[in-house]
One Martini backbone bead per residue (centre of mass of N, CA, C, O) as a GRO file, in nm:
protein
  317
    1MET     BB    1   4.074  -3.756   0.966
    2THR     BB    2   3.854  -3.719   1.177
    3PHE     BB    3   3.954  -3.444   1.276
    4ILE     BB    4   3.928  -3.294   1.004
    5ILE     BB    5   3.626  -3.339   0.962
    6GLN     BB    6   3.534  -3.203   1.218
    7LYS     BB    7   3.661  -2.920   1.162
    8THR     BB    8   3.525  -2.869   0.891
    9LEU     BB    9   3.236  -2.866   1.001
   10VAL     BB   10   3.265  -2.636   1.205
   11TYR     BB   11   3.336  -2.420   0.976
   12SER     BB   12   3.105  -2.479   0.758
   13ILE     BB   13   2.830  -2.421   0.891
   14PRO     BB   14   2.834  -2.107   0.917
   15LEU     BB   15   2.901  -2.061   0.616
   16LEU     BB   16   2.653  -2.196   0.495
   17ILE     BB   17   2.422  -2.018   0.629
   18VAL     BB   18   2.537  -1.733   0.550
   19ALA     BB   19   2.545  -1.773   0.245
   20LEU     BB   20   2.240  -1.824   0.226
   21ALA     BB   21   2.163  -1.549   0.331
   22GLY     BB   22   2.276  -1.387   0.093
   23MET     BB   23   2.098  -1.522  -0.123
   24PHE     BB   24   1.819  -1.428  -0.024
   25ALA     BB   25   1.860  -1.126  -0.056
   26GLU     BB   26   1.960  -1.123  -0.361
   27ARG     BB   27   1.710  -1.272  -0.482
   28SER     BB   28   1.525  -1.015  -0.396
   29GLY     BB   29   1.741  -0.743  -0.451
   30ILE     BB   30   1.942  -0.740  -0.197
   31ILE     BB   31   2.235  -0.618  -0.073
   32ASN     BB   32   2.420  -0.809   0.183
   33LEU     BB   33   2.688  -0.668   0.355
   34ALA     BB   34   2.577  -0.722   0.671
   35LEU     BB   35   2.660  -1.007   0.774
   36GLU     BB   36   2.870  -0.941   0.985
   37GLY     BB   37   2.688  -0.766   1.170
   38GLU     BB   38   2.467  -0.985   1.214
   39MET     BB   39   2.653  -1.189   1.349
   40ILE     BB   40   2.745  -1.019   1.589
   41PHE     BB   41   2.463  -0.958   1.706
   42GLY     BB   42   2.353  -1.250   1.730
   43ALA     BB   43   2.582  -1.359   1.908
   44PHE     BB   44   2.544  -1.170   2.150
   45ILE     BB   45   2.245  -1.229   2.217
   46GLY     BB   46   2.287  -1.531   2.259
   47ALA     BB   47   2.490  -1.499   2.494
   48VAL     BB   48   2.298  -1.347   2.680
   49ALA     BB   49   2.095  -1.574   2.706
   50VAL     BB   50   2.286  -1.775   2.842
   51TYR     BB   51   2.352  -1.597   3.084
   52LEU     BB   52   2.056  -1.584   3.188
   53PHE     BB   53   2.018  -1.884   3.224
   54GLN     BB   54   2.241  -1.917   3.434
   55THR     BB   55   2.140  -1.708   3.643
   56GLY     BB   56   1.837  -1.854   3.645
   57ASN     BB   57   1.859  -2.165   3.610
   58ILE     BB   58   1.802  -2.221   3.294
   59LEU     BB   59   1.868  -2.512   3.122
   60VAL     BB   60   2.139  -2.622   3.253
   61GLU     BB   61   2.062  -2.939   3.234
   62HIS     BB   62   2.008  -2.850   2.907
   63PRO     BB   63   2.234  -2.757   2.680
   64GLN     BB   64   2.099  -2.827   2.406
   65ILE     BB   65   1.849  -2.654   2.442
   66MET     BB   66   1.999  -2.392   2.494
   67TYR     BB   67   2.138  -2.379   2.221
   68VAL     BB   68   1.882  -2.368   2.044
   69VAL     BB   69   1.757  -2.117   2.173
   70ALA     BB   70   2.001  -1.931   2.112
   71MET     BB   71   1.978  -1.956   1.807
   72ILE     BB   72   1.697  -1.830   1.786
   73ILE     BB   73   1.770  -1.560   1.918
   74GLY     BB   74   1.993  -1.485   1.717
   75ALA     BB   75   1.804  -1.485   1.472
   76ALA     BB   76   1.613  -1.262   1.572
   77ALA     BB   77   1.831  -1.043   1.594
   78GLY     BB   78   1.917  -1.048   1.294
   79ALA     BB   79   1.637  -0.974   1.181
   80VAL     BB   80   1.608  -0.699   1.319
   81TYR     BB   81   1.873  -0.574   1.210
   82SER     BB   82   1.794  -0.605   0.898
   83LEU     BB   83   1.571  -0.379   0.891
   84LEU     BB   84   1.764  -0.146   0.837
   85LEU     BB   85   1.828  -0.232   0.547
   86SER     BB   86   1.541  -0.265   0.424
   87PHE     BB   87   1.441   0.019   0.486
   88SER     BB   88   1.663   0.176   0.327
   89ALA     BB   89   1.616   0.021   0.051
   90VAL     BB   90   1.297   0.039   0.019
   91LYS     BB   91   1.195   0.312   0.144
   92LEU     BB   92   1.462   0.506   0.087
   93LYS     BB   93   1.650   0.414  -0.152
   94ALA     BB   94   1.925   0.338  -0.072
   95ASP     BB   95   2.240   0.254  -0.067
   96GLN     BB   96   2.332  -0.075  -0.010
   97THR     BB   97   2.637  -0.065   0.034
   98ILE     BB   98   2.640   0.158   0.247
   99GLY     BB   99   2.440   0.029   0.442
  100GLY     BB  100   2.603  -0.231   0.501
  101THR     BB  101   2.859  -0.089   0.602
  102ALA     BB  102   2.726   0.061   0.837
  103LEU     BB  103   2.633  -0.198   0.990
  104ASN     BB  104   2.923  -0.312   1.028
  105MET     BB  105   3.006  -0.061   1.210
  106LEU     BB  106   2.776  -0.063   1.426
  107SER     BB  107   2.782  -0.342   1.567
  108PRO     BB  108   3.046  -0.328   1.737
  109ALA     BB  109   2.964  -0.072   1.892
  110LEU     BB  110   2.704  -0.187   2.015
  111VAL     BB  111   2.828  -0.431   2.160
  112ASN     BB  112   3.031  -0.277   2.336
  113THR     BB  113   2.827  -0.099   2.480
  114LEU     BB  114   2.654  -0.325   2.607
  115ALA     BB  115   2.884  -0.474   2.754
  116LEU     BB  116   2.981  -0.233   2.929
  117THR     BB  117   2.708  -0.161   3.061
  118PHE     BB  118   2.623  -0.472   3.172
  119PHE     BB  119   2.944  -0.618   3.209
  120SER     BB  120   3.220  -0.451   3.210
  121GLN     BB  121   3.284  -0.565   2.911
  122GLU     BB  122   3.378  -0.667   2.575
  123LYS     BB  123   3.333  -0.960   2.678
  124LEU     BB  124   3.140  -1.272   2.637
  125VAL     BB  125   3.135  -1.563   2.831
  126MET     BB  126   3.060  -1.917   2.785
  127PRO     BB  127   3.106  -2.179   2.999
  128LEU     BB  128   2.891  -2.394   2.848
  129SER     BB  129   2.994  -2.450   2.554
  130THR     BB  130   3.118  -2.744   2.589
  131ASN     BB  131   2.824  -2.875   2.649
  132PHE     BB  132   2.726  -2.868   2.339
  133VAL     BB  133   2.849  -3.136   2.308
  134LEU     BB  134   2.827  -3.437   2.150
  135LYS     BB  135   2.871  -3.733   2.237
  136ASN     BB  136   2.925  -4.035   2.115
  137GLU     BB  137   2.673  -4.176   2.261
  138ASP     BB  138   2.474  -3.922   2.146
  139ALA     BB  139   2.510  -3.888   1.822
  140GLY     BB  140   2.480  -4.136   1.665
  141GLU     BB  141   2.538  -4.340   1.401
  142PHE     BB  142   2.584  -4.134   1.175
  143LEU     BB  143   2.802  -3.957   1.326
  144LYS     BB  144   3.006  -4.189   1.393
  145ILE     BB  145   3.119  -4.223   1.105
  146PHE     BB  146   3.275  -3.931   1.122
  147ILE     BB  147   3.259  -3.870   1.444
  148ASP     BB  148   3.300  -3.834   1.798
  149LYS     BB  149   3.187  -3.536   1.780
  150ALA     BB  150   2.908  -3.296   1.813
  151TYR     BB  151   2.694  -3.058   1.709
  152ILE     BB  152   2.357  -2.996   1.692
  153SER     BB  153   2.382  -2.781   1.458
  154THR     BB  154   2.460  -2.958   1.221
  155PRO     BB  155   2.189  -3.106   1.149
  156ILE     BB  156   2.010  -2.854   1.155
  157ILE     BB  157   2.150  -2.693   0.922
  158ILE     BB  158   2.128  -2.903   0.701
  159ILE     BB  159   1.822  -2.919   0.700
  160LEU     BB  160   1.767  -2.616   0.661
  161PHE     BB  161   1.914  -2.590   0.392
  162ILE     BB  162   1.736  -2.786   0.232
  163VAL     BB  163   1.459  -2.658   0.283
  164LEU     BB  164   1.528  -2.368   0.171
  165SER     BB  165   1.619  -2.460  -0.112
  166VAL     BB  166   1.344  -2.575  -0.190
  167TRP     BB  167   1.162  -2.331  -0.125
  168ILE     BB  168   1.287  -2.116  -0.333
  169TYR     BB  169   1.221  -2.321  -0.593
  170LYS     BB  170   0.912  -2.467  -0.522
  171THR     BB  171   0.766  -2.221  -0.425
  172ARG     BB  172   0.576  -1.950  -0.466
  173THR     BB  173   0.730  -1.751  -0.283
  174GLY     BB  174   1.014  -1.816  -0.385
  175MET     BB  175   0.960  -1.738  -0.685
  176ARG     BB  176   0.879  -1.446  -0.627
  177MET     BB  177   1.141  -1.358  -0.502
  178ARG     BB  178   1.320  -1.414  -0.752
  179ALA     BB  179   1.167  -1.224  -0.942
  180CYS     BB  180   1.248  -0.959  -0.781
  181GLY     BB  181   1.562  -1.003  -0.863
  182GLU     BB  182   1.520  -0.999  -1.184
  183HIS     BB  183   1.197  -0.870  -1.243
  184PRO     BB  184   1.003  -0.650  -1.083
  185GLN     BB  185   0.809  -0.541  -1.300
  186ALA     BB  186   0.688  -0.815  -1.379
  187ALA     BB  187   0.595  -0.892  -1.098
  188ASP     BB  188   0.404  -0.646  -1.055
  189SER     BB  189   0.215  -0.704  -1.309
  190VAL     BB  190   0.108  -0.985  -1.139
  191GLY     BB  191   0.082  -0.887  -0.813
  192ILE     BB  192   0.357  -0.849  -0.684
  193ASN     BB  193   0.511  -0.762  -0.382
  194VAL     BB  194   0.818  -0.635  -0.380
  195ASP     BB  195   0.865  -0.519  -0.099
  196LYS     BB  196   0.779  -0.769   0.060
  197MET     BB  197   0.989  -0.966  -0.061
  198ARG     BB  198   1.239  -0.801   0.034
  199TYR     BB  199   1.182  -0.814   0.330
  200LEU     BB  200   1.181  -1.122   0.351
  201GLY     BB  201   1.465  -1.185   0.243
  202THR     BB  202   1.622  -1.007   0.453
  203THR     BB  203   1.512  -1.140   0.712
  204ILE     BB  204   1.611  -1.423   0.657
  205SER     BB  205   1.903  -1.341   0.630
  206GLY     BB  206   1.939  -1.228   0.920
  207ALA     BB  207   1.864  -1.488   1.070
  208LEU     BB  208   2.090  -1.669   0.954
  209ALA     BB  209   2.326  -1.489   1.042
  210GLY     BB  210   2.270  -1.487   1.348
  211CYS     BB  211   2.289  -1.792   1.380
  212GLY     BB  212   2.578  -1.822   1.263
  213GLY     BB  213   2.715  -1.644   1.475
  214TYR     BB  214   2.653  -1.818   1.721
  215ILE     BB  215   2.781  -2.079   1.619
  216TYR     BB  216   3.065  -1.969   1.599
  217ILE     BB  217   3.113  -1.900   1.906
  218ALA     BB  218   3.028  -2.195   2.015
  219THR     BB  219   3.256  -2.362   1.828
  220THR     BB  220   3.531  -2.158   1.755
  221ALA     BB  221   3.537  -1.912   2.000
  222GLY     BB  222   3.492  -2.028   2.298
  223GLY     BB  223   3.225  -1.858   2.378
  224THR     BB  224   3.300  -1.568   2.249
  225ALA     BB  225   3.162  -1.246   2.266
  226GLU     BB  226   3.218  -0.990   2.022
  227SER     BB  227   3.331  -0.743   1.769
  228THR     BB  228   3.380  -1.033   1.619
  229VAL     BB  229   3.410  -1.297   1.329
  230ALA     BB  230   3.671  -1.309   1.148
  231GLY     BB  231   3.532  -1.258   0.854
  232MET     BB  232   3.290  -1.463   0.792
  233GLY     BB  233   3.093  -1.284   0.632
  234PHE     BB  234   3.283  -1.229   0.387
  235LEU     BB  235   3.335  -1.526   0.322
  236ALA     BB  236   3.036  -1.592   0.262
  237LEU     BB  237   3.012  -1.404   0.020
  238ALA     BB  238   3.223  -1.554  -0.150
  239ILE     BB  239   3.069  -1.822  -0.154
  240MET     BB  240   2.820  -1.720  -0.299
  241ILE     BB  241   2.974  -1.640  -0.558
  242PHE     BB  242   3.105  -1.913  -0.609
  243GLY     BB  243   2.802  -2.052  -0.612
  244ASN     BB  244   2.616  -1.868  -0.796
  245TRP     BB  245   2.352  -1.840  -0.618
  246LYS     BB  246   2.363  -2.156  -0.526
  247PRO     BB  247   2.325  -2.411  -0.310
  248LEU     BB  248   2.532  -2.618  -0.418
  249GLY     BB  249   2.770  -2.422  -0.447
  250ILE     BB  250   2.767  -2.333  -0.150
  251ALA     BB  251   2.827  -2.609  -0.025
  252LEU     BB  252   3.100  -2.653  -0.162
  253GLY     BB  253   3.232  -2.390  -0.062
  254ALA     BB  254   3.203  -2.441   0.244
  255VAL     BB  255   3.376  -2.697   0.254
  256MET     BB  256   3.633  -2.582   0.132
  257PHE     BB  257   3.669  -2.336   0.332
  258GLY     BB  258   3.657  -2.507   0.587
  259PHE     BB  259   3.915  -2.663   0.528
  260LEU     BB  260   4.103  -2.415   0.508
  261LYS     BB  261   4.044  -2.316   0.800
  262CYS     BB  262   4.145  -2.588   0.950
  263ILE     BB  263   4.447  -2.593   0.890
  264GLY     BB  264   4.542  -2.398   1.113
  265ALA     BB  265   4.431  -2.581   1.355
  266VAL     BB  266   4.592  -2.867   1.244
  267SER     BB  267   4.899  -2.821   1.174
  268SER     BB  268   5.023  -2.931   1.456
  269SER     BB  269   4.892  -3.241   1.396
  270ILE     BB  270   5.054  -3.254   1.123
  271ASP     BB  271   5.344  -3.372   1.014
  272LEU     BB  272   5.377  -3.243   0.735
  273LEU     BB  273   5.323  -2.946   0.832
  274LYS     BB  274   5.523  -2.938   1.071
  275ASN     BB  275   5.789  -2.993   0.893
  276LEU     BB  276   5.783  -2.716   0.735
  277GLY     BB  277   5.784  -2.462   0.951
  278LEU     BB  278   5.532  -2.301   0.937
  279PRO     BB  279   5.336  -2.071   1.030
  280MET     BB  280   5.008  -2.040   1.125
  281TYR     BB  281   4.951  -1.772   0.969
  282PHE     BB  282   4.978  -1.892   0.688
  283TYR     BB  283   4.721  -2.077   0.705
  284ASN     BB  284   4.515  -1.844   0.778
  285ILE     BB  285   4.542  -1.696   0.480
  286ILE     BB  286   4.442  -1.896   0.266
  287PRO     BB  287   4.133  -1.842   0.235
  288TYR     BB  288   4.170  -1.536   0.147
  289PHE     BB  289   4.345  -1.590  -0.099
  290VAL     BB  290   4.146  -1.778  -0.247
  291VAL     BB  291   3.923  -1.572  -0.276
  292LEU     BB  292   4.070  -1.385  -0.476
  293VAL     BB  293   4.112  -1.596  -0.695
  294VAL     BB  294   3.820  -1.689  -0.739
  295LEU     BB  295   3.697  -1.407  -0.806
  296ALA     BB  296   3.880  -1.352  -1.054
  297PHE     BB  297   3.768  -1.620  -1.220
  298THR     BB  298   3.433  -1.566  -1.166
  299ALA     BB  299   3.331  -1.281  -1.256
  300LYS     BB  300   3.241  -1.350  -1.564
  301LYS     BB  301   3.029  -1.591  -1.437
  302SER     BB  302   2.805  -1.437  -1.324
  303GLY     BB  303   2.465  -1.512  -1.158
  304CYS     BB  304   2.337  -1.263  -1.077
  305PRO     BB  305   2.092  -1.080  -1.007
  306LYS     BB  306   1.978  -0.825  -1.211
  307ALA     BB  307   1.827  -0.639  -0.960
  308GLU     BB  308   2.049  -0.602  -0.774
  309GLY     BB  309   2.068  -0.290  -0.602
  310ILE     BB  310   1.789  -0.193  -0.726
  311PRO     BB  311   1.563   0.025  -0.688
  312TYR     BB  312   1.224   0.026  -0.678
  313ASP     BB  313   1.019   0.152  -0.955
  314LYS     BB  314   0.702   0.178  -1.081
  315GLY     BB  315   0.777   0.383  -1.325
  316MET     BB  316   0.943   0.149  -1.428
  317ARG     BB  317   0.982  -0.045  -1.761
   0.00000   0.00000   0.00000
């Protein structure tokens, strides 16, 4: 049970923060289908940062600090990459679905090009990724209740998720941002800068997605940055829809889908599943199959922001 809880947390944390990233963009009125691309780009830049730290012998003796710094750098990279989406959606008033799809296609090509140019390979491996784990004696009493070891990103992301969830609902800026996703004309009539709020929402979204991408490769992908994050960005979008664009629903969805994702990883360690004789690939498709079922049953109860995906025009009332 301890092993299952540990693995569930490892898969749930990147899904949790990336699903929240999608919520921030869409609450401001921008459809962010580019979560996958932002994760890939943020993960790669974070891995490059760790590589440079190792080469320059910087923070090597403090892998936990290196991990946190790389998370921040990955978040910054995701935020910068998301500006392509916000610029096309806000300034150019382009179709946001097409823009997000284009960024998802651009990111793997960009990452492969950079990796081949500077490292002569399509993958960048971080040898120190295993040192990012907090051992039992360092994890603290609270974490010892649940698991024998943990990544420092787990408590950081949980705290960040709570803070941002409170911020978007309880602060003036957060409420203004949500207003721009529901009724931008009304928001503009009381002096709210709709374009600014949408830029802010999309930038926060990109930062969270980039951070989540780096956490994914550092915790579940063996420290390997490449041109894919195994569809985690699209799964996070499904979790956002499942959670009805609300933090509590997103948290429940992330834990549920994190558990489904970990089944494939632990199937060979559980006697009941091992005795069934089913291939591991069967368990790996379960989360994606459940996504289709969940979306089919929740589509009619969607609570998506009313103005998401609609370019704002001051002349419309």
